[in-house]
C-alpha positions as CSV (number, residue, x, y, z in Angstrom):
1,M,0.0,0.0,0.0
2,K,2.2,-0.5,-0.7
3,N,5.6,-0.6,0.5
4,L,8.2,1.4,-1.9
5,I,11.7,2.8,-1.3
6,L,11.9,6.3,-2.7
7,V,14.6,7.5,-0.5
8,A,16.8,9.7,-2.6
9,T,18.5,11.7,0.1
10,V,18.7,11.9,3.8
11,S,16.3,14.9,3.7
12,S,13.1,13.9,2.2
13,L,12.4,11.8,-0.8
14,A,10.7,8.7,0.5
15,L,7.3,7.2,0.0
16,A,5.1,4.4,1.1
17,A,5.5,1.3,-0.8
18,C,-0.8,-1.1,-0.6
19,Q,-10.5,-5.2,-4.3
20,Q,-13.0,-6.9,-6.1
21,S,-13.6,-10.5,-7.8
22,A,-14.3,-12.8,-10.7
23,P,-12.8,-15.7,-12.6
24,V,-11.2,-16.0,-16.0
25,E,-12.2,-18.5,-18.6
26,E,-9.5,-21.1,-19.4
27,T,-7.5,-20.4,-22.5
28,E,-5.8,-22.9,-24.6
29,T,-2.0,-22.3,-24.5
30,E,1.1,-24.3,-24.4
31,T,1.0,-23.9,-20.7
32,S,-2.6,-25.0,-20.0
33,A,-1.4,-27.0,-17.1
34,A,-1.3,-23.8,-15.1
35,T,-4.8,-22.7,-16.1
36,E,-7.5,-23.2,-13.5
37,A,-10.9,-21.8,-13.2
38,A,-11.3,-19.3,-10.4
39,A,-14.1,-20.0,-7.9
40,A,-15.9,-16.6,-7.7
41,P,-18.8,-15.9,-10.0
42,A,-18.5,-13.0,-12.4
43,E,-20.6,-11.2,-14.9
44,R,-17.7,-10.8,-17.3
45,V,-14.2,-12.1,-17.7
46,V,-10.9,-10.8,-18.9
47,E,-9.1,-13.2,-21.2
48,V,-5.6,-14.3,-20.3
49,P,-3.2,-13.2,-23.0
50,S,-1.8,-16.1,-25.1
51,M,1.8,-17.2,-24.6
52,D,2.0,-18.8,-28.0
53,G,5.4,-18.0,-29.5
54,V,6.7,-16.4,-26.3
55,S,10.4,-17.1,-25.6
56,T,12.5,-15.8,-22.7
57,S,16.1,-16.4,-21.6
58,S,17.3,-18.2,-18.5
59,E,19.6,-15.2,-18.1
60,I,18.3,-12.0,-16.4
61,T,17.8,-9.7,-19.3
62,D,16.4,-6.3,-20.3
63,A,14.1,-7.9,-22.8
64,D,12.6,-10.4,-20.5
65,L,11.9,-7.8,-17.8
66,R,10.4,-5.5,-20.3
67,Y,8.1,-8.2,-21.6
68,R,6.8,-9.2,-18.2
69,I,6.4,-5.6,-16.8
70,S,4.7,-4.3,-19.9
71,T,2.3,-7.3,-19.9
72,L,1.4,-6.9,-16.2
73,A,1.1,-3.1,-16.5
74,D,-1.1,-3.2,-19.6
75,D,-4.6,-1.7,-19.5
76,H,-5.8,-5.2,-20.4
77,F,-5.5,-6.2,-16.7
78,E,-7.4,-3.1,-15.6
79,G,-5.0,-2.3,-12.7
80,R,-4.8,-5.8,-11.2
81,A,-7.1,-5.3,-8.3
82,P,-7.5,-8.6,-6.4
83,A,-10.5,-10.7,-7.4
84,T,-11.6,-8.3,-10.2
85,P,-11.8,-9.8,-13.7
86,G,-8.5,-8.0,-14.4
87,G,-6.9,-9.2,-11.2
88,V,-8.0,-12.8,-11.8
89,A,-6.6,-12.7,-15.3
90,A,-3.3,-11.2,-14.1
91,S,-2.8,-13.8,-11.5
92,Q,-3.7,-16.5,-14.1
93,W,-1.1,-15.0,-16.4
94,I,1.5,-15.3,-13.7
95,A,0.6,-18.9,-13.1
96,D,0.8,-19.6,-16.8
97,E,4.1,-17.9,-16.9
98,M,5.4,-20.0,-14.0
99,A,4.4,-23.1,-15.9
100,R,5.9,-21.9,-19.1
101,I,9.3,-21.3,-17.6
102,G,9.4,-24.6,-15.7
103,L,8.5,-23.7,-12.1
104,Q,6.5,-26.5,-10.4
105,P,3.1,-25.8,-8.8
106,G,3.7,-24.8,-5.2
107,Y,0.4,-25.4,-3.4
108,E,-1.2,-28.9,-3.4
109,G,-0.5,-29.4,-7.1
110,S,-1.7,-25.9,-8.0
111,Y,-0.1,-22.6,-8.6
112,F,-2.7,-20.9,-6.5
113,Q,-3.0,-20.6,-2.7
114,P,-6.6,-19.5,-2.1
115,V,-6.9,-16.3,-0.1
116,P,-10.4,-15.5,1.2
117,L,-11.1,-11.8,1.3
118,L,-13.9,-9.6,2.5
119,E,-14.8,-6.6,0.3
120,V,-16.7,-3.7,1.8
121,T,-17.8,-1.0,-0.6
122,L,-19.2,2.3,0.7
123,D,-22.2,3.6,-1.0
124,T,-21.0,7.2,-1.2
125,D,-24.3,8.5,-2.7
126,N,-26.2,7.3,0.4
127,S,-23.5,7.7,3.0
128,S,-22.3,10.7,5.0
129,F,-19.6,11.6,7.5
130,D,-19.3,15.1,8.8
131,I,-18.2,17.1,11.8
132,A,-20.4,19.8,13.4
133,F,-19.4,22.7,15.5
134,E,-22.0,23.6,18.1
135,G,-24.5,21.6,16.0
136,E,-23.7,23.2,12.6
137,P,-22.2,20.7,10.1
138,L,-19.0,21.9,8.5
139,G,-19.7,20.2,5.1
140,L,-16.5,18.2,4.8
141,A,-16.2,16.8,1.2
142,M,-15.3,13.2,0.6
143,S,-11.9,12.8,-1.0
144,Q,-11.0,16.5,-0.8
145,D,-11.3,17.1,3.0
146,V,-11.8,13.6,4.4
147,V,-11.8,10.0,3.4
148,Y,-13.8,7.6,5.5
149,W,-14.9,4.0,5.6
150,T,-15.8,1.1,8.0
151,K,-14.3,-2.3,8.3
152,R,-17.3,-3.7,10.1
153,N,-19.0,-6.4,8.2
154,A,-22.4,-4.7,8.4
155,D,-24.9,-3.3,5.9
156,E,-25.3,0.0,7.8
157,V,-23.1,1.7,10.5
158,T,-24.1,4.9,12.3
159,V,-22.5,7.3,14.7
160,E,-24.5,10.2,16.2
161,D,-23.1,13.3,17.8
162,S,-19.8,11.6,18.9
163,E,-17.7,14.0,20.9
164,L,-14.1,14.6,19.5
165,V,-11.0,14.1,21.6
166,F,-7.4,14.8,20.5
167,V,-5.3,11.9,21.7
168,G,-1.9,12.9,20.4
169,Y,-0.4,10.0,18.5
170,G,-3.0,7.5,19.7
171,V,-0.3,5.2,21.2
172,V,-0.3,2.8,24.1
173,A,3.3,1.5,24.4
174,P,4.1,0.1,27.9
175,E,7.7,-0.6,26.9
176,Y,8.2,3.1,26.2
177,G,6.2,4.2,29.2
178,W,3.7,5.9,26.9
179,N,-0.1,6.0,27.1
180,D,-2.0,8.6,25.1
181,Y,-5.3,7.3,26.4
182,A,-4.3,7.6,30.1
183,G,-6.9,9.4,32.2
184,V,-9.5,9.7,29.4
185,D,-12.5,7.6,28.6
186,V,-13.1,7.6,24.8
187,E,-15.9,5.0,24.8
188,G,-18.3,6.1,22.1
189,K,-16.3,9.2,21.2
190,T,-14.3,10.0,18.1
191,V,-10.6,10.2,18.6
192,V,-8.4,12.5,16.6
193,M,-4.7,11.7,16.3
194,L,-1.4,12.5,14.4
195,V,0.3,10.1,12.0
196,N,3.7,8.5,12.8
197,D,4.9,8.3,16.4
198,P,6.4,10.7,19.0
199,G,9.9,9.7,18.2
200,Y,9.5,11.3,14.7
201,A,8.6,14.7,16.0
202,N,11.1,14.6,18.9
203,P,14.1,12.5,17.6
204,D,16.6,13.8,20.1
205,A,14.5,13.1,23.2
206,G,15.5,9.4,23.4
207,I,11.9,8.2,23.1
208,F,10.6,5.4,21.0
209,N,13.1,4.6,18.3
210,G,14.1,8.2,17.6
211,N,13.6,9.2,14.0
212,A,12.9,5.7,12.9
213,M,9.2,4.8,12.9
214,T,8.1,2.0,15.1
215,Y,5.0,-0.1,14.5
216,Y,3.1,2.4,16.7
217,G,3.4,5.0,14.0
218,R,1.5,2.9,11.4
219,W,-2.1,3.8,10.7
220,T,-3.1,0.2,11.0
221,Y,-2.0,0.2,14.6
222,K,-3.8,3.5,15.4
223,Y,-7.1,2.3,14.1
224,E,-6.8,-1.0,16.0
225,E,-5.8,0.7,19.3
226,A,-8.6,3.2,19.1
227,A,-11.1,0.3,18.6
228,R,-9.6,-1.4,21.7
229,Q,-10.2,1.8,23.6
230,G,-13.9,1.7,22.6
231,A,-13.9,4.7,20.3
232,A,-16.8,5.0,17.9
233,G,-14.8,6.9,15.3
234,V,-11.1,7.5,14.4
235,I,-9.7,10.4,12.5
236,V,-6.0,10.4,11.6
237,I,-4.6,13.8,10.6
238,H,-2.7,13.6,7.3
239,Q,0.6,15.5,7.2
240,T,2.8,14.8,4.2
241,E,6.2,14.6,5.9
242,P,5.4,12.3,8.8
243,A,3.1,10.2,6.6
244,S,5.7,10.2,3.8
245,Y,3.1,10.5,1.1
246,G,0.7,13.2,-0.1
247,W,-3.0,13.5,0.3
248,N,-3.4,12.2,-3.3
249,V,-2.3,8.8,-2.0
250,V,-4.9,8.8,0.8
251,S,-7.7,9.8,-1.6
252,G,-6.6,7.2,-4.2
253,S,-6.0,4.3,-1.8
254,W,-8.8,4.6,0.8
255,T,-11.7,5.3,-1.5
256,G,-13.6,2.7,-3.4
257,A,-13.9,-0.9,-2.3
258,Q,-11.8,-1.9,0.7
259,L,-10.5,-5.4,1.4
260,D,-9.6,-7.3,4.5
261,L,-9.2,-11.0,5.2
262,A,-12.6,-12.7,5.3
263,R,-14.4,-12.7,8.6
264,A,-18.0,-13.4,9.7
265,P,-20.3,-10.6,10.8
266,G,-19.4,-9.5,14.3
267,E,-15.9,-10.8,14.1
268,G,-13.0,-8.5,14.8
269,T,-12.7,-5.3,16.8
270,F,-13.2,-2.2,14.8
271,A,-14.4,1.4,15.4
272,S,-17.6,2.2,13.6
273,V,-15.8,4.7,11.3
274,E,-12.2,5.0,10.3
275,S,-11.0,8.0,8.5
276,W,-8.2,10.4,7.3
277,I,-8.6,14.2,7.4
278,S,-6.5,16.7,5.5
279,E,-4.2,18.9,7.6
280,S,-5.9,22.1,6.6
281,S,-9.3,20.7,7.6
282,A,-7.8,19.5,10.9
283,Q,-6.4,22.9,11.6
284,R,-9.9,24.4,11.1
285,L,-11.3,21.9,13.7
286,F,-8.7,23.0,16.2
287,E,-9.3,26.6,15.6
288,L,-13.1,26.3,16.0
289,S,-12.6,24.5,19.3
290,G,-10.3,27.2,20.5
291,L,-7.2,25.0,20.4
292,D,-3.7,25.8,19.1
293,F,-2.9,23.1,16.5
294,D,0.8,23.7,16.4
295,A,1.2,23.9,20.2
296,L,-0.8,20.7,20.7
297,T,1.1,18.9,17.9
298,A,4.4,19.8,19.7
299,A,3.0,18.8,23.1
300,A,1.9,15.4,21.8
301,A,5.5,14.4,21.2
302,Q,6.4,15.1,24.9
303,P,6.3,12.5,27.7
304,G,3.3,13.0,29.9
305,F,1.0,14.4,27.1
306,E,-2.7,14.3,28.2
307,A,-5.6,13.9,25.8
308,V,-7.6,17.1,25.1
309,E,-11.4,17.4,24.6
310,M,-12.2,19.3,21.4
311,T,-15.1,21.3,22.9
312,G,-18.0,22.0,20.6
313,L,-17.1,19.4,18.0
314,T,-19.1,16.3,17.3
315,A,-18.9,13.7,14.5
316,S,-21.9,12.0,12.9
317,A,-21.9,9.3,10.3
318,S,-24.3,7.1,8.4
319,L,-22.5,4.6,6.3
320,R,-24.2,2.2,4.0
321,N,-22.1,-0.7,2.7
322,S,-22.3,-3.7,0.4
323,A,-20.1,-6.5,1.6
324,R,-19.2,-9.7,0.0
325,T,-16.6,-12.4,0.4
326,L,-14.2,-12.9,-2.5
327,D,-11.7,-15.4,-3.5
328,S,-8.3,-14.1,-4.4
329,R,-5.1,-16.1,-4.6
330,N,-1.4,-16.0,-4.0
331,V,0.5,-17.5,-6.9
332,V,3.3,-19.8,-6.0
333,G,5.9,-21.8,-8.0
334,V,8.8,-23.9,-6.8
335,V,12.2,-25.0,-8.0
336,E,13.0,-28.2,-6.0
337,G,16.3,-28.4,-4.3
338,T,18.8,-31.0,-5.5
339,E,20.1,-32.0,-2.0
340,R,17.9,-30.4,0.7
341,P,14.4,-30.0,-1.0
342,D,12.7,-29.6,2.4
343,E,14.5,-26.4,3.1
344,F,13.2,-23.3,1.3
345,V,14.5,-19.9,0.2
346,I,11.6,-17.6,-0.6
347,Y,11.2,-14.6,-2.9
348,T,8.1,-12.4,-2.5
349,A,6.5,-9.6,-4.5
350,H,2.9,-8.5,-4.7
351,W,1.2,-8.8,-8.0
352,D,-1.8,-6.6,-7.2
353,H,-2.4,-2.9,-7.6
354,I,-5.3,-0.6,-7.1
355,G,-7.5,-1.4,-10.1
356,M,-9.8,1.2,-11.6
357,R,-11.2,4.3,-9.8
358,Q,-12.7,7.5,-11.0
359,R,-10.6,10.6,-10.3
360,F,-11.6,14.2,-10.6
361,D,-8.3,15.3,-12.1
362,T,-7.9,12.8,-15.0
363,D,-9.9,10.8,-17.5
364,D,-7.6,7.8,-16.9
365,Q,-9.3,5.4,-14.5
366,I,-6.7,2.6,-14.6
367,Y,-4.0,2.4,-12.0
368,N,-1.6,0.3,-13.9
369,G,1.0,-0.1,-11.2
370,A,4.0,-0.5,-13.6
371,V,6.6,0.3,-11.0
372,D,4.4,-0.7,-8.1
373,N,4.6,-3.6,-8.5
374,A,4.8,-5.1,-12.0
375,T,8.6,-4.6,-11.6
376,G,8.9,-6.8,-8.5
377,T,6.6,-9.5,-9.9
378,A,8.6,-9.5,-13.2
379,A,11.8,-9.7,-11.2
380,I,10.8,-12.7,-9.1
381,L,9.6,-14.5,-12.3
382,E,13.0,-13.7,-13.9
383,I,14.8,-15.0,-10.9
384,G,12.7,-18.1,-10.9
385,E,13.5,-18.8,-14.5
386,A,17.2,-18.4,-13.7
387,F,16.9,-21.0,-10.9
388,V,15.1,-23.4,-13.1
389,A,18.2,-23.4,-15.3
390,N,20.5,-23.6,-12.3
391,P,18.8,-25.9,-9.7
392,P,20.2,-25.1,-6.2
393,E,20.7,-27.5,-3.3
394,R,17.8,-26.0,-1.4
395,S,14.4,-25.4,-2.8
396,V,13.4,-21.9,-4.0
397,M,9.8,-20.7,-3.7
398,I,8.6,-17.8,-5.9
399,L,5.6,-16.3,-4.2
400,A,3.5,-13.6,-5.8
401,V,1.1,-12.4,-3.2
402,T,-2.2,-10.7,-3.5
403,A,-3.8,-7.7,-1.8
404,E,-0.7,-5.9,-0.6
405,E,-2.2,-2.6,-1.4
406,S,-5.1,-3.4,0.9
407,G,-2.9,-4.0,3.9
408,L,-0.4,-6.8,3.1
409,L,-3.3,-9.3,3.2
410,G,-1.9,-12.0,0.9
411,S,1.4,-12.2,2.7
412,A,-0.4,-12.0,6.1
413,Y,-2.5,-15.0,5.0
414,Y,0.6,-16.9,4.0
415,G,2.3,-16.0,7.3
416,A,-0.7,-17.5,9.1
417,N,-1.1,-20.4,6.7
418,P,2.4,-21.2,5.4
419,I,2.6,-23.7,2.5
420,Q,5.9,-24.9,3.9
421,P,6.8,-24.9,7.6
422,L,8.3,-21.6,8.7
423,S,10.9,-23.5,10.6
424,Q,12.1,-24.9,7.3
425,T,12.1,-21.5,5.5
426,V,15.7,-20.5,5.5
427,G,15.1,-16.8,4.7
428,G,13.9,-14.7,1.9
429,L,14.0,-11.5,-0.2
430,N,11.1,-9.2,-0.9
431,I,11.0,-7.0,-4.0
432,D,8.6,-4.1,-4.0
433,A,8.9,-1.5,-6.8
434,I,12.1,-0.9,-8.7
435,L,12.6,2.5,-10.2
436,P,13.8,2.4,-13.8
437,M,16.5,5.1,-13.4
438,G,19.7,3.3,-14.3
439,R,22.5,1.7,-12.4
440,S,23.3,2.8,-8.9
441,N,26.5,2.6,-6.9
442,D,24.6,1.9,-3.7
443,V,22.0,-0.6,-2.5
444,V,19.5,0.6,0.1
445,V,18.6,-1.8,2.9
446,V,15.3,-1.1,4.7
447,G,15.5,-2.0,8.3
448,Y,19.2,-2.0,8.1
449,G,20.9,-3.9,10.9
450,A,18.2,-6.5,11.2
451,S,19.5,-9.9,10.0
452,E,22.5,-11.8,8.8
453,L,21.1,-11.8,5.3
454,E,22.6,-8.4,5.1
455,D,26.1,-10.0,5.3
456,I,25.4,-12.0,2.2
457,L,24.0,-9.0,0.4
458,T,27.1,-6.9,1.3
459,V,29.4,-9.5,-0.2
460,Q,27.3,-9.8,-3.4
461,A,26.9,-6.1,-3.8
462,E,30.7,-5.6,-3.5
463,A,31.2,-8.1,-6.3
464,Q,29.1,-5.7,-8.4
465,G,31.3,-2.8,-7.3
466,R,28.5,-1.4,-5.1
467,Y,28.1,-0.5,-1.4
468,I,25.3,-1.0,1.1
469,V,23.5,2.0,2.8
470,P,20.8,2.1,5.4
471,D,17.4,3.5,4.6
472,P,18.1,7.3,5.3
473,N,14.4,7.9,6.0
474,P,13.6,5.4,8.7
475,E,10.9,7.7,10.0
476,A,8.8,6.5,7.0
477,G,8.6,3.1,8.6
478,Y,9.1,1.2,5.3
479,F,10.2,-1.9,7.3
480,Y,6.5,-2.3,8.3
481,R,5.1,-1.5,4.9
482,S,5.8,-4.3,2.6
483,D,5.2,-8.0,2.4
484,H,8.4,-9.2,4.0
485,I,7.1,-8.0,7.4
486,S,4.4,-10.7,7.3
487,L,7.0,-13.4,7.4
488,A,9.4,-11.4,9.7
489,K,6.6,-11.2,12.3
490,Q,6.6,-15.0,12.2
491,G,10.3,-15.2,12.8
492,V,11.6,-15.8,9.3
493,P,14.6,-13.6,8.4
494,M,13.7,-11.4,5.5
495,L,15.6,-8.9,3.5
496,Y,14.0,-5.9,1.9
497,A,16.4,-4.0,-0.3
498,D,16.4,-2.0,-3.6
499,G,18.8,-0.2,-5.8
500,G,20.0,3.1,-4.3
501,F,20.0,6.6,-5.5
502,D,23.7,7.3,-6.1
503,L,23.4,6.8,-9.8
504,R,26.4,5.9,-11.9
505,D,25.2,8.4,-14.4
506,G,24.3,11.6,-12.6
507,G,24.9,10.7,-8.9
508,T,22.5,11.5,-6.1
509,E,21.2,14.6,-7.7
510,A,19.8,12.6,-10.6
511,G,18.5,9.9,-8.3
512,A,16.8,12.5,-6.2
513,A,15.1,14.2,-9.2
514,F,13.9,10.9,-10.6
515,A,12.4,9.8,-7.2
516,A,10.8,13.2,-6.7
517,E,9.1,13.1,-10.1
518,Y,7.8,9.6,-9.4
519,R,6.6,10.5,-6.0
520,A,4.8,13.6,-7.2
521,R,3.2,12.3,-10.4
522,R,3.1,8.5,-10.5
523,Y,3.0,6.8,-7.2
524,H,-0.4,5.3,-6.6
525,A,-1.7,7.3,-9.6
526,P,-2.8,6.3,-13.1
527,A,0.5,7.7,-14.4
528,D,2.4,4.8,-13.1
529,E,2.6,3.2,-16.5
530,Y,5.3,1.3,-18.4
531,S,7.2,3.1,-21.2
532,D,9.6,1.8,-23.8
533,D,12.0,4.6,-22.9
534,W,12.6,3.2,-19.4
535,N,16.3,2.7,-18.5
536,M,16.4,-0.9,-17.4
537,E,20.1,-1.3,-16.7
538,G,19.7,-0.8,-12.9
539,M,16.7,-3.1,-12.8
540,V,18.7,-5.8,-14.5
541,E,21.6,-5.3,-12.1
542,D,19.4,-5.3,-9.1
543,A,17.5,-8.5,-10.1
544,Q,20.9,-10.2,-10.8
545,L,22.1,-9.1,-7.3
546,F,19.0,-10.6,-5.6
547,F,19.4,-13.8,-7.6
548,N,23.1,-14.0,-6.5
549,V,22.1,-13.5,-2.8
550,G,19.5,-16.3,-3.1
551,T,21.9,-18.5,-4.9
552,E,24.5,-18.2,-2.2
553,L,21.8,-18.9,0.5
554,A,20.2,-21.8,-1.4
555,N,23.6,-23.5,-2.1
556,S,24.7,-23.3,1.5
557,A,23.9,-25.2,4.7
558,T,23.8,-22.0,6.9
559,W,20.7,-20.8,8.7
560,P,21.0,-17.0,9.0
561,N,19.3,-15.4,11.9
562,W,18.2,-12.0,13.0
563,Y,21.0,-10.1,14.7
564,E,21.1,-10.1,18.5
565,G,18.7,-7.6,20.0
566,N,16.4,-7.6,17.0
567,E,12.7,-7.8,17.9
568,F,12.2,-11.0,15.9
569,R,15.3,-12.9,17.2
570,A,13.4,-14.7,19.9
571,L,10.8,-16.0,17.5
572,R,13.4,-17.5,15.2
573,D,15.3,-19.0,18.1
574,A,12.0,-20.7,19.2
575,Q,11.4,-22.0,15.7
576,R,14.9,-23.4,15.4
577,P,16.2,-24.1,18.9
578,D,19.1,-26.2,17.6
């Protein structure tokens, strides 16, 4: 929701790396063994492109990557939203491609691991969410001032005259001695909070993890904690720098149908309404309530902050939803190891993107997701094809996961329902969005200092004449924002890296400019499209690097672990006590 390293300099240029259903008819191709009918009913289908006459190399090449990226990012797949006709066709194409290049089915004789999803679509024409001051509604506009939804599996959800309370960052973190809800009862109220965590705003105070975002800074945590506290509504204030993405990302990602892992009505703990509000609209709320926005924002980052009632403000909502369960799927292929086939090295990338959504600023409704993440999916297919030609001692799993843009759902499902035992998963690499901007001298490691996989990466990068750098924008919390975290939270060492921004042609200035342009115009926007003028040299080099890392790991008998002191070390030690 992505999940993307756009860190060009220490100063700023980083972004967040993020819905519907129907099957495709079988198509007769040379790889029909991969073709399976999807389970969900559909009024229409998107045909899977034929692979007749397609030929790719076992080497990692510019041409092969272009073929796969351009196919996945084509309008034909309608933005690859999970369980839509286009998404089903795209996942079928990936399975057919796995079969064509010689990967074996990875899930019970199939290329598909079923992932049950719940889709909730807000009927915006018959729904409302607004804030009133002393009984007079402010008239907040959906998408422009506020974005709202519910994750409750219910046809209708209402909130009436819910009092607003500013709860700082909305964090309860006993290990840091922090509780933004201390001394305040928010049962039935609507809580207003800042994005990120106190360490971001107060990096020199020795609180939290300094400038590096912790999980408490993630919006997912904030909504969950507010629900645990009994809040009826949750409003997260959007600010571009601490969020690390603009309001356009919020309005593009949280409108339209929303997905979660399937659950029955009444299951799960959710506030009635979850929302984002623009910073300018939030400032207006504080002013109306007689509060100093800047002063309270600063106070919220100080130990001992106490929640503040926003006098005179109430929130009301009437949300009408249509909900349905959908069948999406992770796509998985395997190269069986020659000596230790029961030990697995795993490569992950999400195949989904946002799909089609109307926008007020363009006629283009298709979010093609060329960089995010046709590039990563193409890379793991390319790597898989290379392993087919060079079978390693351990098995290699190529896992293209679904519903990343909806909250890492496909990888979360795999983490809870692993195809192979996690104790037998040696480690893995996640690839999420490679920018086509040429070769770089550096390689960025997100969550630098996490695991011994970095030792292997360092050696292989040096062999390419490159050097490793930490993510210079740890405040963006990228380590928690892509699919590797779903396996990391289960104890499996995972590496999340990408080509850096010290370009061999143009240096960091050129890298910064490219990243800034992508961030401003293309990220989570219809403009994220493939072009024949892409510079693929860096992407080829990065894919080769990740193949080399996996090759060393898959041809060894070592079991890399998290470094001492890492939060996931104890989980791995429990998995593999020997």
